[in-house]
PyMOL CGO cylinders between C-alpha atoms (Angstrom):
from pymol import cmd
from pymol.cgo import CYLINDER

trace = [
    CYLINDER, -16.93, 45.10, -40.67, -16.41, 47.71, -37.98, 0.3, 1, 1, 1, 1, 1, 1,
    CYLINDER, -16.41, 47.71, -37.98, -13.07, 47.91, -36.24, 0.3, 1, 1, 1, 1, 1, 1,
    CYLINDER, -13.07, 47.91, -36.24, -12.44, 47.07, -32.65, 0.3, 1, 1, 1, 1, 1, 1,
    CYLINDER, -12.44, 47.07, -32.65, -10.83, 48.57, -29.60, 0.3, 1, 1, 1, 1, 1, 1,
    CYLINDER, -10.83, 48.57, -29.60, -9.10, 46.15, -27.28, 0.3, 1, 1, 1, 1, 1, 1,
    CYLINDER, -9.10, 46.15, -27.28, -10.40, 45.58, -23.80, 0.3, 1, 1, 1, 1, 1, 1,
    CYLINDER, -10.40, 45.58, -23.80, -9.20, 42.91, -21.39, 0.3, 1, 1, 1, 1, 1, 1,
    CYLINDER, -9.20, 42.91, -21.39, -5.52, 42.16, -21.69, 0.3, 1, 1, 1, 1, 1, 1,
    CYLINDER, -5.52, 42.16, -21.69, -4.59, 45.20, -23.78, 0.3, 1, 1, 1, 1, 1, 1,
    CYLINDER, -4.59, 45.20, -23.78, -1.67, 46.04, -21.47, 0.3, 1, 1, 1, 1, 1, 1,
    CYLINDER, -1.67, 46.04, -21.47, -0.51, 42.43, -21.69, 0.3, 1, 1, 1, 1, 1, 1,
    CYLINDER, -0.51, 42.43, -21.69, -0.82, 42.60, -25.49, 0.3, 1, 1, 1, 1, 1, 1,
    CYLINDER, -0.82, 42.60, -25.49, 1.26, 45.78, -25.63, 0.3, 1, 1, 1, 1, 1, 1,
    CYLINDER, 1.26, 45.78, -25.63, 3.90, 44.36, -23.31, 0.3, 1, 1, 1, 1, 1, 1,
    CYLINDER, 3.90, 44.36, -23.31, 4.11, 41.06, -25.19, 0.3, 1, 1, 1, 1, 1, 1,
    CYLINDER, 4.11, 41.06, -25.19, 4.12, 42.61, -28.66, 0.3, 1, 1, 1, 1, 1, 1,
    CYLINDER, 4.12, 42.61, -28.66, 6.71, 45.25, -27.80, 0.3, 1, 1, 1, 1, 1, 1,
    CYLINDER, 6.71, 45.25, -27.80, 8.51, 43.71, -24.82, 0.3, 1, 1, 1, 1, 1, 1,
    CYLINDER, 8.51, 43.71, -24.82, 10.87, 41.71, -26.97, 0.3, 1, 1, 1, 1, 1, 1,
    CYLINDER, 10.87, 41.71, -26.97, 8.73, 38.82, -28.20, 0.3, 1, 1, 1, 1, 1, 1,
    CYLINDER, 8.73, 38.82, -28.20, 8.77, 39.85, -31.86, 0.3, 1, 1, 1, 1, 1, 1,
    CYLINDER, 8.77, 39.85, -31.86, 12.13, 41.56, -31.87, 0.3, 1, 1, 1, 1, 1, 1,
    CYLINDER, 12.13, 41.56, -31.87, 14.15, 38.80, -30.17, 0.3, 1, 1, 1, 1, 1, 1,
    CYLINDER, 14.15, 38.80, -30.17, 14.00, 36.20, -32.94, 0.3, 1, 1, 1, 1, 1, 1,
    CYLINDER, 14.00, 36.20, -32.94, 10.93, 34.48, -31.51, 0.3, 1, 1, 1, 1, 1, 1,
    CYLINDER, 10.93, 34.48, -31.51, 8.80, 32.86, -34.22, 0.3, 1, 1, 1, 1, 1, 1,
    CYLINDER, 8.80, 32.86, -34.22, 5.57, 34.13, -32.67, 0.3, 1, 1, 1, 1, 1, 1,
    CYLINDER, 5.57, 34.13, -32.67, 3.22, 36.14, -34.88, 0.3, 1, 1, 1, 1, 1, 1,
    CYLINDER, 3.22, 36.14, -34.88, 0.14, 38.04, -33.77, 0.3, 1, 1, 1, 1, 1, 1,
    CYLINDER, 0.14, 38.04, -33.77, -3.09, 36.67, -35.22, 0.3, 1, 1, 1, 1, 1, 1,
    CYLINDER, -3.09, 36.67, -35.22, -6.65, 37.92, -35.09, 0.3, 1, 1, 1, 1, 1, 1,
    CYLINDER, -6.65, 37.92, -35.09, -9.48, 35.43, -34.47, 0.3, 1, 1, 1, 1, 1, 1,
    CYLINDER, -9.48, 35.43, -34.47, -13.25, 35.74, -34.70, 0.3, 1, 1, 1, 1, 1, 1,
    CYLINDER, -13.25, 35.74, -34.70, -15.73, 34.43, -32.14, 0.3, 1, 1, 1, 1, 1, 1,
    CYLINDER, -15.73, 34.43, -32.14, -19.43, 33.52, -32.32, 0.3, 1, 1, 1, 1, 1, 1,
    CYLINDER, -19.43, 33.52, -32.32, -19.66, 33.42, -28.51, 0.3, 1, 1, 1, 1, 1, 1,
    CYLINDER, -19.66, 33.42, -28.51, -18.17, 36.23, -26.45, 0.3, 1, 1, 1, 1, 1, 1,
    CYLINDER, -18.17, 36.23, -26.45, -15.17, 35.81, -24.20, 0.3, 1, 1, 1, 1, 1, 1,
    CYLINDER, -15.17, 35.81, -24.20, -16.13, 36.49, -20.58, 0.3, 1, 1, 1, 1, 1, 1,
    CYLINDER, -16.13, 36.49, -20.58, -13.77, 38.70, -18.55, 0.3, 1, 1, 1, 1, 1, 1,
    CYLINDER, -13.77, 38.70, -18.55, -14.05, 36.61, -15.38, 0.3, 1, 1, 1, 1, 1, 1,
    CYLINDER, -14.05, 36.61, -15.38, -12.67, 33.47, -17.03, 0.3, 1, 1, 1, 1, 1, 1,
    CYLINDER, -12.67, 33.47, -17.03, -11.46, 34.80, -20.39, 0.3, 1, 1, 1, 1, 1, 1,
    CYLINDER, -11.46, 34.80, -20.39, -9.05, 31.92, -20.92, 0.3, 1, 1, 1, 1, 1, 1,
    CYLINDER, -9.05, 31.92, -20.92, -11.88, 29.37, -20.74, 0.3, 1, 1, 1, 1, 1, 1,
    CYLINDER, -11.88, 29.37, -20.74, -14.69, 31.01, -22.66, 0.3, 1, 1, 1, 1, 1, 1,
    CYLINDER, -14.69, 31.01, -22.66, -15.67, 32.10, -26.13, 0.3, 1, 1, 1, 1, 1, 1,
    CYLINDER, -15.67, 32.10, -26.13, -16.28, 30.04, -29.23, 0.3, 1, 1, 1, 1, 1, 1,
    CYLINDER, -16.28, 30.04, -29.23, -13.90, 30.68, -32.11, 0.3, 1, 1, 1, 1, 1, 1,
    CYLINDER, -13.90, 30.68, -32.11, -15.33, 30.20, -35.59, 0.3, 1, 1, 1, 1, 1, 1,
    CYLINDER, -15.33, 30.20, -35.59, -14.18, 27.10, -37.46, 0.3, 1, 1, 1, 1, 1, 1,
    CYLINDER, -14.18, 27.10, -37.46, -14.55, 25.65, -40.94, 0.3, 1, 1, 1, 1, 1, 1,
    CYLINDER, -14.55, 25.65, -40.94, -16.49, 27.11, -43.86, 0.3, 1, 1, 1, 1, 1, 1,
    CYLINDER, -16.49, 27.11, -43.86, -13.50, 29.08, -45.14, 0.3, 1, 1, 1, 1, 1, 1,
    CYLINDER, -13.50, 29.08, -45.14, -12.55, 30.61, -41.78, 0.3, 1, 1, 1, 1, 1, 1,
    CYLINDER, -12.55, 30.61, -41.78, -8.99, 30.67, -40.47, 0.3, 1, 1, 1, 1, 1, 1,
    CYLINDER, -8.99, 30.67, -40.47, -7.15, 33.03, -38.06, 0.3, 1, 1, 1, 1, 1, 1,
    CYLINDER, -7.15, 33.03, -38.06, -5.34, 35.82, -39.87, 0.3, 1, 1, 1, 1, 1, 1,
    CYLINDER, -5.34, 35.82, -39.87, -2.01, 37.47, -39.18, 0.3, 1, 1, 1, 1, 1, 1,
    CYLINDER, -2.01, 37.47, -39.18, -2.19, 41.12, -38.18, 0.3, 1, 1, 1, 1, 1, 1,
    CYLINDER, -2.19, 41.12, -38.18, 0.57, 43.73, -38.37, 0.3, 1, 1, 1, 1, 1, 1,
    CYLINDER, 0.57, 43.73, -38.37, 0.74, 46.58, -35.85, 0.3, 1, 1, 1, 1, 1, 1,
    CYLINDER, 0.74, 46.58, -35.85, 2.74, 49.78, -36.00, 0.3, 1, 1, 1, 1, 1, 1,
    CYLINDER, 2.74, 49.78, -36.00, 4.80, 51.18, -33.14, 0.3, 1, 1, 1, 1, 1, 1,
    CYLINDER, 4.80, 51.18, -33.14, 3.25, 52.08, -29.80, 0.3, 1, 1, 1, 1, 1, 1,
    CYLINDER, 3.25, 52.08, -29.80, 1.45, 55.42, -29.98, 0.3, 1, 1, 1, 1, 1, 1,
    CYLINDER, 1.45, 55.42, -29.98, 0.05, 57.77, -27.38, 0.3, 1, 1, 1, 1, 1, 1,
    CYLINDER, 0.05, 57.77, -27.38, -3.57, 57.00, -26.62, 0.3, 1, 1, 1, 1, 1, 1,
    CYLINDER, -3.57, 57.00, -26.62, -6.11, 58.93, -24.59, 0.3, 1, 1, 1, 1, 1, 1,
    CYLINDER, -6.11, 58.93, -24.59, -4.76, 60.38, -21.34, 0.3, 1, 1, 1, 1, 1, 1,
    CYLINDER, -4.76, 60.38, -21.34, -1.65, 58.46, -20.29, 0.3, 1, 1, 1, 1, 1, 1,
    CYLINDER, -1.65, 58.46, -20.29, -2.63, 55.37, -22.22, 0.3, 1, 1, 1, 1, 1, 1,
    CYLINDER, -2.63, 55.37, -22.22, -0.64, 53.74, -24.99, 0.3, 1, 1, 1, 1, 1, 1,
    CYLINDER, -0.64, 53.74, -24.99, -2.07, 52.00, -28.03, 0.3, 1, 1, 1, 1, 1, 1,
    CYLINDER, -2.07, 52.00, -28.03, -1.19, 49.94, -31.07, 0.3, 1, 1, 1, 1, 1, 1,
    CYLINDER, -1.19, 49.94, -31.07, -3.05, 50.15, -34.38, 0.3, 1, 1, 1, 1, 1, 1,
    CYLINDER, -3.05, 50.15, -34.38, -3.05, 47.74, -37.33, 0.3, 1, 1, 1, 1, 1, 1,
    CYLINDER, -3.05, 47.74, -37.33, -0.96, 48.96, -40.26, 0.3, 1, 1, 1, 1, 1, 1,
    CYLINDER, -0.96, 48.96, -40.26, -2.19, 46.43, -42.81, 0.3, 1, 1, 1, 1, 1, 1,
    CYLINDER, -2.19, 46.43, -42.81, -5.70, 45.27, -43.69, 0.3, 1, 1, 1, 1, 1, 1,
    CYLINDER, -5.70, 45.27, -43.69, -6.95, 41.93, -42.32, 0.3, 1, 1, 1, 1, 1, 1,
    CYLINDER, -6.95, 41.93, -42.32, -9.20, 39.80, -44.52, 0.3, 1, 1, 1, 1, 1, 1,
    CYLINDER, -9.20, 39.80, -44.52, -11.06, 36.66, -43.44, 0.3, 1, 1, 1, 1, 1, 1,
    CYLINDER, -11.06, 36.66, -43.44, -12.72, 34.36, -45.96, 0.3, 1, 1, 1, 1, 1, 1,
    CYLINDER, -12.72, 34.36, -45.96, -14.28, 33.95, -48.37, 0.3, 1, 1, 1, 1, 1, 1,
    CYLINDER, -14.28, 33.95, -48.37, -16.93, 32.10, -46.42, 0.3, 1, 1, 1, 1, 1, 1,
    CYLINDER, -16.93, 32.10, -46.42, -17.88, 28.83, -48.10, 0.3, 1, 1, 1, 1, 1, 1,
    CYLINDER, -17.88, 28.83, -48.10, -21.13, 28.80, -46.08, 0.3, 1, 1, 1, 1, 1, 1,
    CYLINDER, -21.13, 28.80, -46.08, -22.76, 31.37, -43.79, 0.3, 1, 1, 1, 1, 1, 1,
    CYLINDER, -22.76, 31.37, -43.79, -20.74, 32.02, -40.62, 0.3, 1, 1, 1, 1, 1, 1,
    CYLINDER, -20.74, 32.02, -40.62, -22.52, 32.48, -37.30, 0.3, 1, 1, 1, 1, 1, 1,
    CYLINDER, -22.52, 32.48, -37.30, -22.73, 36.11, -36.12, 0.3, 1, 1, 1, 1, 1, 1,
    CYLINDER, -22.73, 36.11, -36.12, -19.33, 37.44, -35.07, 0.3, 1, 1, 1, 1, 1, 1,
    CYLINDER, -19.33, 37.44, -35.07, -19.64, 38.93, -31.59, 0.3, 1, 1, 1, 1, 1, 1,
    CYLINDER, -19.64, 38.93, -31.59, -15.99, 39.08, -30.45, 0.3, 1, 1, 1, 1, 1, 1,
    CYLINDER, -15.99, 39.08, -30.45, -12.44, 39.27, -31.81, 0.3, 1, 1, 1, 1, 1, 1,
    CYLINDER, -12.44, 39.27, -31.81, -9.31, 37.97, -30.11, 0.3, 1, 1, 1, 1, 1, 1,
    CYLINDER, -9.31, 37.97, -30.11, -5.64, 38.90, -30.44, 0.3, 1, 1, 1, 1, 1, 1,
    CYLINDER, -5.64, 38.90, -30.44, -3.36, 35.91, -30.04, 0.3, 1, 1, 1, 1, 1, 1,
    CYLINDER, -3.36, 35.91, -30.04, 0.27, 34.93, -30.17, 0.3, 1, 1, 1, 1, 1, 1,
    CYLINDER, 0.27, 34.93, -30.17, 0.73, 32.08, -32.60, 0.3, 1, 1, 1, 1, 1, 1,
    CYLINDER, 0.73, 32.08, -32.60, 3.92, 30.31, -31.64, 0.3, 1, 1, 1, 1, 1, 1,
    CYLINDER, 3.92, 30.31, -31.64, 5.11, 26.73, -31.78, 0.3, 1, 1, 1, 1, 1, 1,
    CYLINDER, 5.11, 26.73, -31.78, 5.36, 26.60, -27.97, 0.3, 1, 1, 1, 1, 1, 1,
    CYLINDER, 5.36, 26.60, -27.97, 1.83, 27.78, -27.09, 0.3, 1, 1, 1, 1, 1, 1,
    CYLINDER, 1.83, 27.78, -27.09, -0.45, 28.16, -30.11, 0.3, 1, 1, 1, 1, 1, 1,
    CYLINDER, -0.45, 28.16, -30.11, -3.05, 30.87, -29.97, 0.3, 1, 1, 1, 1, 1, 1,
    CYLINDER, -3.05, 30.87, -29.97, -2.29, 32.19, -26.49, 0.3, 1, 1, 1, 1, 1, 1,
    CYLINDER, -2.29, 32.19, -26.49, -4.90, 34.92, -25.98, 0.3, 1, 1, 1, 1, 1, 1,
    CYLINDER, -4.90, 34.92, -25.98, -3.45, 38.38, -25.38, 0.3, 1, 1, 1, 1, 1, 1,
    CYLINDER, -3.45, 38.38, -25.38, -6.60, 40.48, -25.51, 0.3, 1, 1, 1, 1, 1, 1,
    CYLINDER, -6.60, 40.48, -25.51, -10.08, 40.61, -26.94, 0.3, 1, 1, 1, 1, 1, 1,
    CYLINDER, -10.08, 40.61, -26.94, -12.93, 42.95, -27.69, 0.3, 1, 1, 1, 1, 1, 1,
    CYLINDER, -12.93, 42.95, -27.69, -16.64, 42.55, -28.30, 0.3, 1, 1, 1, 1, 1, 1,
    CYLINDER, -16.64, 42.55, -28.30, -18.02, 43.50, -31.71, 0.3, 1, 1, 1, 1, 1, 1,
    CYLINDER, -18.02, 43.50, -31.71, -21.20, 45.55, -31.60, 0.3, 1, 1, 1, 1, 1, 1,
    CYLINDER, -21.20, 45.55, -31.60, -23.38, 45.23, -33.49, 0.3, 1, 1, 1, 1, 1, 1,
    CYLINDER, -23.38, 45.23, -33.49, -22.55, 41.63, -34.39, 0.3, 1, 1, 1, 1, 1, 1,
    CYLINDER, -22.55, 41.63, -34.39, -21.67, 40.85, -37.98, 0.3, 1, 1, 1, 1, 1, 1,
    CYLINDER, -21.67, 40.85, -37.98, -22.75, 37.82, -40.04, 0.3, 1, 1, 1, 1, 1, 1,
    CYLINDER, -22.75, 37.82, -40.04, -20.57, 36.85, -42.98, 0.3, 1, 1, 1, 1, 1, 1,
    CYLINDER, -20.57, 36.85, -42.98, -22.59, 35.11, -45.68, 0.3, 1, 1, 1, 1, 1, 1,
    CYLINDER, -22.59, 35.11, -45.68, -21.37, 32.48, -48.17, 0.3, 1, 1, 1, 1, 1, 1,
    CYLINDER, -21.37, 32.48, -48.17, -19.06, 34.08, -50.72, 0.3, 1, 1, 1, 1, 1, 1,
    CYLINDER, -19.06, 34.08, -50.72, -18.44, 37.17, -48.55, 0.3, 1, 1, 1, 1, 1, 1,
    CYLINDER, -18.44, 37.17, -48.55, -15.51, 38.31, -46.39, 0.3, 1, 1, 1, 1, 1, 1,
    CYLINDER, -15.51, 38.31, -46.39, -14.89, 39.85, -42.98, 0.3, 1, 1, 1, 1, 1, 1,
    CYLINDER, -14.89, 39.85, -42.98, -12.61, 42.84, -43.54, 0.3, 1, 1, 1, 1, 1, 1,
    CYLINDER, -12.61, 42.84, -43.54, -10.74, 45.09, -41.11, 0.3, 1, 1, 1, 1, 1, 1,
    CYLINDER, -10.74, 45.09, -41.11, -9.16, 48.09, -42.88, 0.3, 1, 1, 1, 1, 1, 1,
    CYLINDER, -9.16, 48.09, -42.88, -5.92, 49.77, -41.80, 0.3, 1, 1, 1, 1, 1, 1,
    CYLINDER, -5.92, 49.77, -41.80, -6.42, 51.63, -38.52, 0.3, 1, 1, 1, 1, 1, 1,
    CYLINDER, -6.42, 51.63, -38.52, -9.56, 49.75, -37.47, 0.3, 1, 1, 1, 1, 1, 1,
    CYLINDER, -9.56, 49.75, -37.47, -7.95, 47.35, -34.94, 0.3, 1, 1, 1, 1, 1, 1,
    CYLINDER, -7.95, 47.35, -34.94, -6.85, 49.32, -31.89, 0.3, 1, 1, 1, 1, 1, 1,
    CYLINDER, -6.85, 49.32, -31.89, -5.57, 47.89, -28.61, 0.3, 1, 1, 1, 1, 1, 1,
    CYLINDER, -5.57, 47.89, -28.61, -5.16, 50.49, -25.87, 0.3, 1, 1, 1, 1, 1, 1,
    CYLINDER, -5.16, 50.49, -25.87, -3.80, 49.75, -22.40, 0.3, 1, 1, 1, 1, 1, 1,
    CYLINDER, -3.80, 49.75, -22.40, -5.96, 50.28, -19.36, 0.3, 1, 1, 1, 1, 1, 1,
]
cmd.load_cgo(trace, "trace")
């Protein structure tokens, strides 16, 4: 599966990931989620349809330190592969990915998201795979 570049909320994701949340003893962990219906920027906290069942579950993602991006932007890049599945039945086409904080206080709070183009269908017995360096969130 092709990697993704973060869009809405990338600055928030960078601030949250590196503003003390993970280095202050908080139990939050970043997780990546897959969507069959895109998150809309106007009401991003109310939209999108996360996959469920059939072998799907959100997966933890590890990012390296903040790096210089294009221009004056900053970015974070995954430093470990992320593997979803195996699918026990065909999953609907994946059109969007989300980056969330998974904590006991507010599970799956959305930090940022990006559309996946072209969409990807994961068939029974297959996996969705994001190699190292393929998940990039860059601030606006």
